[in-house]
py3Dmol code that shows the C-alpha trace and the ligand (Angstrom):
import py3Dmol

protein = """\
ATOM      1  CA  MET A   1      15.167  -1.818  29.439  1.00  0.00           C
ATOM      2  CA  THR A   2      12.526  -3.834  27.510  1.00  0.00           C
ATOM      3  CA  PHE A   3      11.408  -2.752  24.040  1.00  0.00           C
ATOM      4  CA  ALA A   4       8.713  -4.091  21.765  1.00  0.00           C
ATOM      5  CA  ARG A   5       9.576  -5.564  18.369  1.00  0.00           C
ATOM      6  CA  ILE A   6       7.168  -6.940  15.632  1.00  0.00           C
ATOM      7  CA  LEU A   7       8.359 -10.665  15.163  1.00  0.00           C
ATOM      8  CA  GLY A   8       5.895 -11.843  12.524  1.00  0.00           C
ATOM      9  CA  THR A   9       3.160 -10.555  10.312  1.00  0.00           C
ATOM     10  CA  GLY A  10       0.023 -12.026   8.625  1.00  0.00           C
ATOM     11  CA  GLY A  11      -2.705 -11.049   6.370  1.00  0.00           C
ATOM     12  CA  TYR A  12      -6.086 -12.560   4.887  1.00  0.00           C
ATOM     13  CA  LEU A  13      -8.336 -11.505   2.326  1.00  0.00           C
ATOM     14  CA  PRO A  14     -11.715 -13.018   1.563  1.00  0.00           C
ATOM     15  CA  ASP A  15     -11.878 -14.723  -1.929  1.00  0.00           C
ATOM     16  CA  ARG A  16     -14.457 -12.686  -3.689  1.00  0.00           C
ATOM     17  CA  VAL A  17     -13.177  -9.761  -5.708  1.00  0.00           C
ATOM     18  CA  VAL A  18     -15.504  -6.968  -6.641  1.00  0.00           C
ATOM     19  CA  THR A  19     -14.268  -4.811  -9.435  1.00  0.00           C
ATOM     20  CA  ASN A  20     -15.212  -1.094 -10.271  1.00  0.00           C
ATOM     21  CA  GLU A  21     -16.824  -2.752 -13.168  1.00  0.00           C
ATOM     22  CA  ASP A  22     -19.055  -4.856 -11.009  1.00  0.00           C
ATOM     23  CA  LEU A  23     -20.093  -1.752  -8.928  1.00  0.00           C
ATOM     24  CA  ALA A  24     -21.062   0.150 -12.086  1.00  0.00           C
ATOM     25  CA  ARG A  25     -23.742  -2.282 -12.676  1.00  0.00           C
ATOM     26  CA  MET A  26     -24.965  -1.812  -9.242  1.00  0.00           C
ATOM     27  CA  VAL A  27     -24.795   2.011  -8.886  1.00  0.00           C
ATOM     28  CA  GLU A  28     -24.414   4.998 -11.243  1.00  0.00           C
ATOM     29  CA  THR A  29     -20.625   5.069 -11.270  1.00  0.00           C
ATOM     30  CA  SER A  30     -17.639   4.185 -13.559  1.00  0.00           C
ATOM     31  CA  ASP A  31     -14.260   2.741 -13.181  1.00  0.00           C
ATOM     32  CA  GLU A  32     -12.669   6.124 -14.463  1.00  0.00           C
ATOM     33  CA  TRP A  33     -14.553   8.104 -11.744  1.00  0.00           C
ATOM     34  CA  ILE A  34     -13.539   5.618  -9.039  1.00  0.00           C
ATOM     35  CA  VAL A  35     -10.008   5.184 -10.024  1.00  0.00           C
ATOM     36  CA  SER A  36      -9.321   9.034 -10.702  1.00  0.00           C
ATOM     37  CA  ARG A  37     -10.853  10.088  -7.141  1.00  0.00           C
ATOM     38  CA  THR A  38      -9.608   7.364  -5.018  1.00  0.00           C
ATOM     39  CA  GLY A  39      -6.930   4.960  -6.861  1.00  0.00           C
ATOM     40  CA  ILE A  40      -9.304   1.698  -6.113  1.00  0.00           C
ATOM     41  CA  ARG A  41      -9.649  -0.700  -8.693  1.00  0.00           C
ATOM     42  CA  GLU A  42     -11.106  -3.619  -6.805  1.00  0.00           C
ATOM     43  CA  ARG A  43     -11.840  -4.745  -3.249  1.00  0.00           C
ATOM     44  CA  ARG A  44     -12.495  -7.950  -1.447  1.00  0.00           C
ATOM     45  CA  ILE A  45     -15.894  -8.781  -0.064  1.00  0.00           C
ATOM     46  CA  ALA A  46     -16.555 -11.435   2.679  1.00  0.00           C
ATOM     47  CA  ALA A  47     -18.821 -14.417   1.868  1.00  0.00           C
ATOM     48  CA  ALA A  48     -22.307 -14.576   3.388  1.00  0.00           C
ATOM     49  CA  GLY A  49     -21.883 -15.841   6.925  1.00  0.00           C
ATOM     50  CA  GLN A  50     -18.071 -15.226   6.841  1.00  0.00           C
ATOM     51  CA  THR A  51     -17.242 -12.966   9.849  1.00  0.00           C
ATOM     52  CA  THR A  52     -14.680 -10.511  11.110  1.00  0.00           C
ATOM     53  CA  CYS A  53     -13.354 -13.110  13.401  1.00  0.00           C
ATOM     54  CA  ASP A  54     -13.180 -15.701  10.504  1.00  0.00           C
ATOM     55  CA  LEU A  55     -10.713 -13.108   8.745  1.00  0.00           C
ATOM     56  CA  ALA A  56      -9.056 -12.246  11.835  1.00  0.00           C
ATOM     57  CA  GLU A  57      -8.351 -15.900  12.592  1.00  0.00           C
ATOM     58  CA  GLN A  58      -6.719 -16.549   9.374  1.00  0.00           C
ATOM     59  CA  ALA A  59      -4.420 -13.531   9.629  1.00  0.00           C
ATOM     60  CA  ALA A  60      -3.567 -14.411  13.140  1.00  0.00           C
ATOM     61  CA  ARG A  61      -2.429 -18.006  12.346  1.00  0.00           C
ATOM     62  CA  ALA A  62      -0.370 -16.472   9.561  1.00  0.00           C
ATOM     63  CA  ALA A  63       1.324 -14.175  11.882  1.00  0.00           C
ATOM     64  CA  LEU A  64       1.942 -16.866  14.487  1.00  0.00           C
ATOM     65  CA  ALA A  65       3.583 -19.136  11.932  1.00  0.00           C
ATOM     66  CA  ALA A  66       5.850 -16.256  10.626  1.00  0.00           C
ATOM     67  CA  ALA A  67       7.019 -15.413  14.218  1.00  0.00           C
ATOM     68  CA  GLY A  68       7.442 -18.914  15.011  1.00  0.00           C
ATOM     69  CA  CYS A  69       5.276 -19.305  18.033  1.00  0.00           C
ATOM     70  CA  THR A  70       1.869 -20.782  19.010  1.00  0.00           C
ATOM     71  CA  ALA A  71      -1.182 -19.328  20.421  1.00  0.00           C
ATOM     72  CA  GLN A  72      -0.243 -20.592  23.785  1.00  0.00           C
ATOM     73  CA  ASP A  73       2.868 -18.291  23.805  1.00  0.00           C
ATOM     74  CA  ILE A  74       0.554 -15.416  23.511  1.00  0.00           C
ATOM     75  CA  ASP A  75      -0.002 -13.261  26.730  1.00  0.00           C
ATOM     76  CA  LEU A  76      -1.997 -10.463  25.162  1.00  0.00           C
ATOM     77  CA  ILE A  77      -4.731 -10.307  22.451  1.00  0.00           C
ATOM     78  CA  ILE A  78      -5.982  -6.967  20.777  1.00  0.00           C
ATOM     79  CA  VAL A  79      -8.254  -6.868  17.925  1.00  0.00           C
ATOM     80  CA  ALA A  80      -9.031  -3.523  16.303  1.00  0.00           C
ATOM     81  CA  THR A  81     -12.405  -3.533  14.550  1.00  0.00           C
ATOM     82  CA  THR A  82     -15.198  -1.187  14.103  1.00  0.00           C
ATOM     83  CA  THR A  83     -17.266  -4.402  12.645  1.00  0.00           C
ATOM     84  CA  PRO A  84     -17.270  -6.802  15.592  1.00  0.00           C
ATOM     85  CA  ASP A  85     -18.923 -10.096  15.140  1.00  0.00           C
ATOM     86  CA  ARG A  86     -21.093  -9.390  18.271  1.00  0.00           C
ATOM     87  CA  ILE A  87     -21.765  -6.450  20.452  1.00  0.00           C
ATOM     88  CA  PHE A  88     -20.261  -8.689  23.140  1.00  0.00           C
ATOM     89  CA  PRO A  89     -18.040 -10.785  23.918  1.00  0.00           C
ATOM     90  CA  SER A  90     -15.310  -8.799  22.078  1.00  0.00           C
ATOM     91  CA  THR A  91     -13.954 -10.157  18.856  1.00  0.00           C
ATOM     92  CA  ALA A  92     -10.722 -10.574  20.752  1.00  0.00           C
ATOM     93  CA  CYS A  93     -12.346 -12.948  23.144  1.00  0.00           C
ATOM     94  CA  LEU A  94     -13.951 -14.826  20.037  1.00  0.00           C
ATOM     95  CA  LEU A  95     -10.573 -15.044  18.240  1.00  0.00           C
ATOM     96  CA  GLN A  96      -8.878 -16.154  21.642  1.00  0.00           C
ATOM     97  CA  ASP A  97     -11.302 -19.172  21.730  1.00  0.00           C
ATOM     98  CA  ARG A  98     -10.696 -19.923  17.932  1.00  0.00           C
ATOM     99  CA  LEU A  99      -6.936 -20.160  18.699  1.00  0.00           C
ATOM    100  CA  GLY A 100      -7.273 -22.217  21.887  1.00  0.00           C
ATOM    101  CA  ASN A 101      -5.614 -19.749  24.015  1.00  0.00           C
ATOM    102  CA  HIS A 102      -6.895 -19.486  27.690  1.00  0.00           C
ATOM    103  CA  GLY A 103      -6.247 -16.798  30.199  1.00  0.00           C
ATOM    104  CA  ALA A 104      -4.411 -14.016  28.218  1.00  0.00           C
ATOM    105  CA  PRO A 105      -6.222 -10.718  28.422  1.00  0.00           C
ATOM    106  CA  ALA A 106      -8.153 -10.232  25.282  1.00  0.00           C
ATOM    107  CA  PHE A 107     -10.024  -6.935  24.243  1.00  0.00           C
ATOM    108  CA  ASP A 108     -11.092  -4.946  21.316  1.00  0.00           C
ATOM    109  CA  VAL A 109      -9.930  -1.249  20.387  1.00  0.00           C
ATOM    110  CA  GLN A 110     -12.321   1.050  18.558  1.00  0.00           C
ATOM    111  CA  ALA A 111     -10.686   3.812  16.716  1.00  0.00           C
ATOM    112  CA  VAL A 112     -12.049   2.903  13.257  1.00  0.00           C
ATOM    113  CA  CYS A 113      -9.379   3.454  10.641  1.00  0.00           C
ATOM    114  CA  THR A 114      -6.816   4.319  13.308  1.00  0.00           C
ATOM    115  CA  GLY A 115      -7.695   1.287  15.355  1.00  0.00           C
ATOM    116  CA  PHE A 116      -4.604  -0.781  14.422  1.00  0.00           C
ATOM    117  CA  ILE A 117      -2.233   2.118  15.449  1.00  0.00           C
ATOM    118  CA  TYR A 118      -4.241   2.390  18.630  1.00  0.00           C
ATOM    119  CA  ALA A 119      -4.018  -1.235  19.106  1.00  0.00           C
ATOM    120  CA  LEU A 120      -0.174  -1.734  18.369  1.00  0.00           C
ATOM    121  CA  ALA A 121       0.573   1.304  20.590  1.00  0.00           C
ATOM    122  CA  THR A 122      -1.320  -0.312  23.418  1.00  0.00           C
ATOM    123  CA  ALA A 123       0.440  -3.678  22.976  1.00  0.00           C
ATOM    124  CA  GLU A 124       3.900  -1.679  22.881  1.00  0.00           C
ATOM    125  CA  LYS A 125       3.005  -0.238  26.513  1.00  0.00           C
ATOM    126  CA  PHE A 126       1.896  -3.528  27.777  1.00  0.00           C
ATOM    127  CA  ILE A 127       5.305  -4.986  26.615  1.00  0.00           C
ATOM    128  CA  ARG A 128       7.388  -2.057  27.712  1.00  0.00           C
ATOM    129  CA  SER A 129       5.889  -2.232  31.121  1.00  0.00           C
ATOM    130  CA  GLY A 130       6.614  -6.055  31.558  1.00  0.00           C
ATOM    131  CA  SER A 131       2.807  -6.700  31.688  1.00  0.00           C
ATOM    132  CA  ALA A 132       3.077  -8.916  28.499  1.00  0.00           C
ATOM    133  CA  ARG A 133       5.826 -10.520  26.532  1.00  0.00           C
ATOM    134  CA  LYS A 134       4.236 -11.879  23.258  1.00  0.00           C
ATOM    135  CA  ALA A 135       1.163  -9.987  21.957  1.00  0.00           C
ATOM    136  CA  LEU A 136      -1.077 -10.654  18.924  1.00  0.00           C
ATOM    137  CA  VAL A 137      -2.396  -7.417  17.487  1.00  0.00           C
ATOM    138  CA  VAL A 138      -5.040  -7.725  14.856  1.00  0.00           C
ATOM    139  CA  GLY A 139      -6.918  -5.321  12.598  1.00  0.00           C
ATOM    140  CA  ALA A 140      -9.857  -7.096  11.142  1.00  0.00           C
ATOM    141  CA  GLU A 141     -13.010  -5.843   9.420  1.00  0.00           C
ATOM    142  CA  THR A 142     -16.113  -6.641   7.446  1.00  0.00           C
ATOM    143  CA  MET A 143     -16.853  -3.173   6.189  1.00  0.00           C
ATOM    144  CA  SER A 144     -19.270  -4.453   3.595  1.00  0.00           C
ATOM    145  CA  ARG A 145     -21.695  -5.211   6.357  1.00  0.00           C
ATOM    146  CA  ILE A 146     -22.040  -1.386   7.220  1.00  0.00           C
ATOM    147  CA  VAL A 147     -21.892  -0.033   3.835  1.00  0.00           C
ATOM    148  CA  ASP A 148     -25.260   1.080   1.915  1.00  0.00           C
ATOM    149  CA  TRP A 149     -24.854  -0.731  -1.315  1.00  0.00           C
ATOM    150  CA  THR A 150     -27.144   1.771  -2.927  1.00  0.00           C
ATOM    151  CA  ASP A 151     -25.101   4.765  -2.233  1.00  0.00           C
ATOM    152  CA  ARG A 152     -22.321   5.247  -4.753  1.00  0.00           C
ATOM    153  CA  ALA A 153     -20.713   8.024  -2.670  1.00  0.00           C
ATOM    154  CA  THR A 154     -19.725   5.374  -0.196  1.00  0.00           C
ATOM    155  CA  CYS A 155     -20.033   1.855  -1.484  1.00  0.00           C
ATOM    156  CA  VAL A 156     -16.984   2.250  -3.804  1.00  0.00           C
ATOM    157  CA  LEU A 157     -14.743   2.959  -1.059  1.00  0.00           C
ATOM    158  CA  PHE A 158     -14.672   0.118   1.228  1.00  0.00           C
ATOM    159  CA  GLY A 159     -13.335  -3.542   1.403  1.00  0.00           C
ATOM    160  CA  ASP A 160     -13.164  -6.534   3.857  1.00  0.00           C
ATOM    161  CA  GLY A 161      -9.785  -8.096   5.375  1.00  0.00           C
ATOM    162  CA  ALA A 162      -7.739  -8.730   8.091  1.00  0.00           C
ATOM    163  CA  GLY A 163      -4.064  -8.045   9.254  1.00  0.00           C
ATOM    164  CA  ALA A 164      -1.982  -9.244  12.310  1.00  0.00           C
ATOM    165  CA  VAL A 165       1.294  -8.896  13.911  1.00  0.00           C
ATOM    166  CA  ILE A 166       3.112 -10.630  16.873  1.00  0.00           C
ATOM    167  CA  VAL A 167       4.903  -8.126  18.900  1.00  0.00           C
ATOM    168  CA  GLY A 168       7.685  -9.628  21.434  1.00  0.00           C
ATOM    169  CA  THR A 169      10.315  -8.024  23.591  1.00  0.00           C
ATOM    170  CA  ASP A 170      13.750  -6.982  22.535  1.00  0.00           C
ATOM    171  CA  SER A 171      16.664  -5.144  24.184  1.00  0.00           C
ATOM    172  CA  GLU A 172      16.606  -2.487  21.378  1.00  0.00           C
ATOM    173  CA  PRO A 173      13.586  -0.730  19.859  1.00  0.00           C
ATOM    174  CA  GLY A 174      11.756  -2.020  17.476  1.00  0.00           C
ATOM    175  CA  ILE A 175       8.828   0.318  18.073  1.00  0.00           C
ATOM    176  CA  MET A 176      10.571   3.680  18.420  1.00  0.00           C
ATOM    177  CA  SER A 177       7.511   5.829  19.311  1.00  0.00           C
ATOM    178  CA  SER A 178       3.875   6.054  18.938  1.00  0.00           C
ATOM    179  CA  HIS A 179       1.487   9.039  18.655  1.00  0.00           C
ATOM    180  CA  LEU A 180      -1.972   9.031  19.192  1.00  0.00           C
ATOM    181  CA  HIS A 181      -4.697  11.544  18.900  1.00  0.00           C
ATOM    182  CA  ALA A 182      -8.560  12.216  18.765  1.00  0.00           C
ATOM    183  CA  ASP A 183     -11.030  15.040  18.417  1.00  0.00           C
ATOM    184  CA  GLY A 184     -14.606  13.978  18.958  1.00  0.00           C
ATOM    185  CA  ALA A 185     -15.733  17.487  17.732  1.00  0.00           C
ATOM    186  CA  TYR A 186     -15.616  15.834  14.256  1.00  0.00           C
ATOM    187  CA  LYS A 187     -18.058  12.882  15.223  1.00  0.00           C
ATOM    188  CA  ASP A 188     -20.557  13.679  12.629  1.00  0.00           C
ATOM    189  CA  LEU A 189     -18.342  13.967   9.827  1.00  0.00           C
ATOM    190  CA  LEU A 190     -17.691  10.310   9.191  1.00  0.00           C
ATOM    191  CA  THR A 191     -20.003   8.028  11.151  1.00  0.00           C
ATOM    192  CA  VAL A 192     -22.338   5.034  11.461  1.00  0.00           C
ATOM    193  CA  ALA A 193     -25.485   6.587  13.230  1.00  0.00           C
ATOM    194  CA  GLY A 194     -27.311   4.012  15.226  1.00  0.00           C
ATOM    195  CA  GLY A 195     -26.205   1.606  17.952  1.00  0.00           C
ATOM    196  CA  VAL A 196     -27.223   0.128  21.043  1.00  0.00           C
ATOM    197  CA  SER A 197     -27.888   3.082  23.108  1.00  0.00           C
ATOM    198  CA  GLU A 198     -28.444   5.958  20.530  1.00  0.00           C
ATOM    199  CA  HIS A 199     -30.901   5.291  17.723  1.00  0.00           C
ATOM    200  CA  PRO A 200     -31.328   1.702  18.597  1.00  0.00           C
ATOM    201  CA  GLU A 201     -34.082   1.506  15.746  1.00  0.00           C
ATOM    202  CA  ILE A 202     -31.551   2.249  13.030  1.00  0.00           C
ATOM    203  CA  LEU A 203     -29.659  -0.933  14.076  1.00  0.00           C
ATOM    204  CA  ARG A 204     -33.122  -2.903  14.267  1.00  0.00           C
ATOM    205  CA  GLU A 205     -33.976  -1.653  10.670  1.00  0.00           C
ATOM    206  CA  GLY A 206     -30.588  -2.957   9.496  1.00  0.00           C
ATOM    207  CA  THR A 207     -29.828   0.661   8.103  1.00  0.00           C
ATOM    208  CA  ALA A 208     -26.648   1.345  10.347  1.00  0.00           C
ATOM    209  CA  HIS A 209     -24.479   2.552   7.345  1.00  0.00           C
ATOM    210  CA  VAL A 210     -21.366   4.617   6.762  1.00  0.00           C
ATOM    211  CA  LEU A 211     -22.311   8.310   6.347  1.00  0.00           C
ATOM    212  CA  MET A 212     -19.374  10.458   5.193  1.00  0.00           C
ATOM    213  CA  ARG A 213     -18.858  14.272   4.394  1.00  0.00           C
ATOM    214  CA  GLY A 214     -16.334  13.173   2.017  1.00  0.00           C
ATOM    215  CA  ASN A 215     -14.762  16.438   0.976  1.00  0.00           C
ATOM    216  CA  GLU A 216     -14.319  17.760   4.621  1.00  0.00           C
ATOM    217  CA  VAL A 217     -12.791  14.099   5.628  1.00  0.00           C
ATOM    218  CA  PHE A 218     -10.315  14.488   2.870  1.00  0.00           C
ATOM    219  CA  ARG A 219      -9.131  17.968   3.820  1.00  0.00           C
ATOM    220  CA  MET A 220      -8.768  17.081   7.670  1.00  0.00           C
ATOM    221  CA  ALA A 221      -7.014  13.900   6.659  1.00  0.00           C
ATOM    222  CA  VAL A 222      -4.426  15.574   4.651  1.00  0.00           C
ATOM    223  CA  THR A 223      -3.751  18.314   7.237  1.00  0.00           C
ATOM    224  CA  THR A 224      -3.694  16.020  10.076  1.00  0.00           C
ATOM    225  CA  LEU A 225      -1.393  13.332   8.574  1.00  0.00           C
ATOM    226  CA  ASP A 226       0.990  16.033   7.786  1.00  0.00           C
ATOM    227  CA  ASN A 227       1.242  17.188  11.285  1.00  0.00           C
ATOM    228  CA  ILE A 228       1.592  13.393  12.699  1.00  0.00           C
ATOM    229  CA  VAL A 229       4.427  12.896  10.329  1.00  0.00           C
ATOM    230  CA  GLU A 230       6.373  16.081  11.733  1.00  0.00           C
ATOM    231  CA  GLU A 231       5.541  15.062  15.259  1.00  0.00           C
ATOM    232  CA  SER A 232       6.772  11.547  14.780  1.00  0.00           C
ATOM    233  CA  LEU A 233      10.027  12.638  13.198  1.00  0.00           C
ATOM    234  CA  GLN A 234      10.849  15.319  15.685  1.00  0.00           C
ATOM    235  CA  ALA A 235      10.061  13.018  18.833  1.00  0.00           C
ATOM    236  CA  ASN A 236      12.896  10.824  17.441  1.00  0.00           C
ATOM    237  CA  GLY A 237      15.213  13.347  16.199  1.00  0.00           C
ATOM    238  CA  LEU A 238      15.055  11.831  12.667  1.00  0.00           C
ATOM    239  CA  ARG A 239      15.448  13.321   9.393  1.00  0.00           C
ATOM    240  CA  ARG A 240      12.873  12.580   6.683  1.00  0.00           C
ATOM    241  CA  GLU A 241      15.261  10.602   4.434  1.00  0.00           C
ATOM    242  CA  GLU A 242      15.949   8.280   7.366  1.00  0.00           C
ATOM    243  CA  VAL A 243      12.349   6.832   6.896  1.00  0.00           C
ATOM    244  CA  ARG A 244      12.749   3.985   4.397  1.00  0.00           C
ATOM    245  CA  TRP A 245       8.989   3.059   4.243  1.00  0.00           C
ATOM    246  CA  LEU A 246       5.823   4.709   4.554  1.00  0.00           C
ATOM    247  CA  VAL A 247       2.852   2.428   5.507  1.00  0.00           C
ATOM    248  CA  PRO A 248      -0.169   4.583   5.472  1.00  0.00           C
ATOM    249  CA  HIS A 249      -3.877   3.919   6.137  1.00  0.00           C
ATOM    250  CA  GLN A 250      -5.170   2.892   2.715  1.00  0.00           C
ATOM    251  CA  ALA A 251      -8.172   5.190   1.989  1.00  0.00           C
ATOM    252  CA  ASN A 252      -7.159   7.063  -1.125  1.00  0.00           C
ATOM    253  CA  THR A 253      -4.104   7.412  -3.266  1.00  0.00           C
ATOM    254  CA  ARG A 254      -4.471  11.016  -3.377  1.00  0.00           C
ATOM    255  CA  ILE A 255      -4.311  11.454   0.499  1.00  0.00           C
ATOM    256  CA  ILE A 256      -1.242   8.946   0.485  1.00  0.00           C
ATOM    257  CA  ALA A 257       0.489  10.854  -2.117  1.00  0.00           C
ATOM    258  CA  ALA A 258       0.033  14.056  -0.139  1.00  0.00           C
ATOM    259  CA  THR A 259       1.643  12.526   2.932  1.00  0.00           C
ATOM    260  CA  ALA A 260       4.544  11.081   0.929  1.00  0.00           C
ATOM    261  CA  LYS A 261       5.181  14.320  -0.699  1.00  0.00           C
ATOM    262  CA  ARG A 262       5.401  15.963   2.756  1.00  0.00           C
ATOM    263  CA  LEU A 263       7.848  13.324   3.645  1.00  0.00           C
ATOM    264  CA  GLY A 264       9.905  13.951   0.500  1.00  0.00           C
ATOM    265  CA  MET A 265       9.368  10.356  -0.339  1.00  0.00           C
ATOM    266  CA  SER A 266       8.928   8.921  -3.924  1.00  0.00           C
ATOM    267  CA  MET A 267       5.964   6.776  -4.210  1.00  0.00           C
ATOM    268  CA  ASP A 268       8.119   3.649  -4.595  1.00  0.00           C
ATOM    269  CA  GLN A 269       8.885   4.077  -0.953  1.00  0.00           C
ATOM    270  CA  VAL A 270       5.195   3.934  -0.017  1.00  0.00           C
ATOM    271  CA  VAL A 271       3.237   0.744   0.323  1.00  0.00           C
ATOM    272  CA  VAL A 272       0.096   1.226  -1.443  1.00  0.00           C
ATOM    273  CA  THR A 273      -2.473  -1.509  -1.394  1.00  0.00           C
ATOM    274  CA  VAL A 274      -5.773   0.632  -1.614  1.00  0.00           C
ATOM    275  CA  ASP A 275      -5.921  -0.031  -5.601  1.00  0.00           C
ATOM    276  CA  ARG A 276      -6.612  -3.875  -4.777  1.00  0.00           C
ATOM    277  CA  HIS A 277      -8.011  -3.902  -1.208  1.00  0.00           C
ATOM    278  CA  GLY A 278      -9.979  -0.594  -0.953  1.00  0.00           C
ATOM    279  CA  ASN A 279     -10.396   0.980   2.501  1.00  0.00           C
ATOM    280  CA  THR A 280     -10.425  -1.868   5.091  1.00  0.00           C
ATOM    281  CA  SER A 281     -10.445   0.312   7.812  1.00  0.00           C
ATOM    282  CA  GLY A 282      -8.577  -1.012  10.886  1.00  0.00           C
ATOM    283  CA  ALA A 283      -7.193  -3.753   8.660  1.00  0.00           C
ATOM    284  CA  SER A 284      -5.745  -1.752   5.977  1.00  0.00           C
ATOM    285  CA  ILE A 285      -2.221  -0.907   7.742  1.00  0.00           C
ATOM    286  CA  PRO A 286      -1.441  -4.364   8.976  1.00  0.00           C
ATOM    287  CA  LEU A 287      -2.642  -5.842   5.709  1.00  0.00           C
ATOM    288  CA  ALA A 288      -0.372  -3.361   3.804  1.00  0.00           C
ATOM    289  CA  PHE A 289       2.549  -3.955   6.183  1.00  0.00           C
ATOM    290  CA  ASP A 290       2.233  -7.881   5.780  1.00  0.00           C
ATOM    291  CA  VAL A 291       2.219  -7.421   1.805  1.00  0.00           C
ATOM    292  CA  ALA A 292       5.498  -5.756   1.874  1.00  0.00           C
ATOM    293  CA  VAL A 293       7.264  -7.743   4.310  1.00  0.00           C
ATOM    294  CA  ARG A 294       6.400 -10.908   2.293  1.00  0.00           C
ATOM    295  CA  ASP A 295       7.130  -9.420  -1.009  1.00  0.00           C
ATOM    296  CA  GLY A 296      10.650  -8.482   0.577  1.00  0.00           C
ATOM    297  CA  ARG A 297      10.408  -4.810   0.198  1.00  0.00           C
ATOM    298  CA  ILE A 298      10.446  -4.252   3.953  1.00  0.00           C
ATOM    299  CA  GLN A 299      13.624  -5.658   5.331  1.00  0.00           C
ATOM    300  CA  ARG A 300      14.809  -6.273   8.905  1.00  0.00           C
ATOM    301  CA  GLY A 301      16.444  -3.104  10.111  1.00  0.00           C
ATOM    302  CA  ASP A 302      14.439  -0.603   7.913  1.00  0.00           C
ATOM    303  CA  ILE A 303      12.726   2.432   9.564  1.00  0.00           C
ATOM    304  CA  VAL A 304       8.933   2.373   8.885  1.00  0.00           C
ATOM    305  CA  LEU A 305       6.534   4.981   9.578  1.00  0.00           C
ATOM    306  CA  MET A 306       2.798   3.670   9.939  1.00  0.00           C
ATOM    307  CA  GLU A 307       0.088   6.404   9.919  1.00  0.00           C
ATOM    308  CA  GLY A 308      -3.580   6.420  10.058  1.00  0.00           C
ATOM    309  CA  PHE A 309      -6.685   8.698  10.102  1.00  0.00           C
ATOM    310  CA  GLY A 310     -10.468   7.807  10.731  1.00  0.00           C
ATOM    311  CA  GLY A 311     -13.779   8.415  12.175  1.00  0.00           C
ATOM    312  CA  GLY A 312     -13.892  10.254  15.501  1.00  0.00           C
ATOM    313  CA  PHE A 313     -11.872  11.775  14.362  1.00  0.00           C
ATOM    314  CA  THR A 314      -8.950   9.771  15.354  1.00  0.00           C
ATOM    315  CA  TRP A 315      -5.240   9.863  14.023  1.00  0.00           C
ATOM    316  CA  GLY A 316      -1.975   8.422  14.900  1.00  0.00           C
ATOM    317  CA  SER A 317       1.434   7.152  13.872  1.00  0.00           C
ATOM    318  CA  ILE A 318       4.010   4.508  14.800  1.00  0.00           C
ATOM    319  CA  LEU A 319       7.685   4.901  13.938  1.00  0.00           C
ATOM    320  CA  LEU A 320       9.509   1.473  14.131  1.00  0.00           C
ATOM    321  CA  ARG A 321      12.620  -0.088  13.164  1.00  0.00           C
ATOM    322  CA  TYR A 322      11.542  -3.518  11.625  1.00  0.00           C
TER     323      TYR A 322
END
"""
ligand_1 = """\
48
COA
N -19.442 7.678 -8.985
C -19.706 8.668 -9.773
N -20.002 9.814 -9.213
C -19.865 9.893 -7.951
C -19.668 8.795 -6.993
C -19.361 7.806 -7.843
N -19.105 6.499 -7.011
N -19.729 9.339 -5.818
C -20.040 10.756 -5.715
N -20.307 11.100 -7.203
C -20.496 12.451 -7.550
C -21.271 13.218 -6.356
O -22.597 12.836 -6.336
C -20.906 14.608 -6.982
O -21.771 14.920 -7.926
P -22.430 16.418 -8.327
O -21.232 17.310 -8.445
O -23.325 16.313 -9.398
O -23.257 16.744 -6.800
C -19.549 14.533 -7.629
O -19.460 13.067 -7.991
C -18.528 14.834 -6.697
O -18.652 14.344 -5.447
P -17.743 14.808 -4.281
O -18.153 14.138 -2.981
O -17.385 16.229 -4.059
O -16.430 13.910 -4.810
P -14.797 14.303 -4.227
O -14.016 14.626 -5.294
O -14.814 14.869 -2.825
O -14.494 12.704 -4.032
C -14.304 11.188 -2.338
C -15.097 12.069 -3.203
C -15.166 10.417 -1.231
C -13.510 10.118 -3.186
C -13.328 12.127 -1.626
O -14.124 13.152 -1.058
C -12.562 11.439 -0.646
O -11.837 10.533 -0.939
N -12.627 11.682 0.687
C -12.040 11.273 1.827
C -12.482 9.723 1.974
C -11.897 9.018 3.051
O -10.698 8.853 3.051
N -12.687 8.392 3.961
C -12.069 7.403 4.980
C -11.198 8.152 5.887
S -10.654 6.958 7.144
"""
view = py3Dmol.view(width=600, height=400)
view.addModel(protein, "pdb")
view.setStyle({"model": 0}, {"cartoon": {"style": "trace"}})
view.addModel(ligand_1, "xyz")
view.setStyle({"model": 1}, {"stick": {}})
view.zoomTo()
view.show()
């Protein structure tokens, strides 16, 4: 039997740091308000002209180096993004060209903040079925391009970045299970209205911005993440205390703390980057994972629960032994 295992990780953040104080000079807000409601202190913002694929390329190269392989070894490329460089080709195809890989299937996954979970779950199924042997899975975003910088309710929340993993084969699991869900009935609670086909005028006017009913999103996120934690543990017959690390989507420390409490985990078993990265949507989980692998917290053999929630609504988890 073939299983999927993460062989290496990479991450990349743009150079420009935007602090809460910087934002307080742009909109009516304060460091105190942002930190107390969200836990965010600063975020990185891409330079003018720096695209999602630029960030993805850096993260991908770091992951390839960590896994000790080259772009030519890769036979599947998946990019989770909600802020693609172009309408088409996919950012995965643009990335493939940058890396000099030819012929591997390459496609984007759009599940907003749950995108990386969807992408990694997809890669796992390709590997387990024997359709791929080495997959590059990236979460990359330039959320700053779809944020209304005059709206204090949303502009303080987001940041830019990219994270990546290389997934390979193993005779034992690695990825133990994945759990994916969506409910489109909640499409309007967290959305960017305006696209190619519906309200193209919004796209033309350059006002395609994140719209969010924050309170309702918050409540749904907490309940849904509670449920997915239970679902992941039950599917594997695991006790809570067997999970060594929680790597959650990084939207808000209050949501993260609620999930950790449900798992009976102390916050020092939770990888938190939202204070420095903000919400980087599909990039947030692989970025946080990479940070904790590189600083030595996550060790080979540790059981890790990744979980995410985002627009759609979409939500999901991956339980793995690193
Ligand atoms: N600075 C200062 N005040 C702000 C503000 C800001 N940046 N943003 C909003 N406010 C104000 C509001 O205008 C409102 O003022 P009012 O009472 O005079 O009308 C007040 O603060 C409370 O707003 P509210 O939206 O109820 O705050 P909240 O406690 O729900 O916190 C969020 C807002 C966005 C932090 C919170 O709802 C949240 O985290 N939601 C989930 C977000 C999320 O995770 N999204 C991504 C999921 S992938």
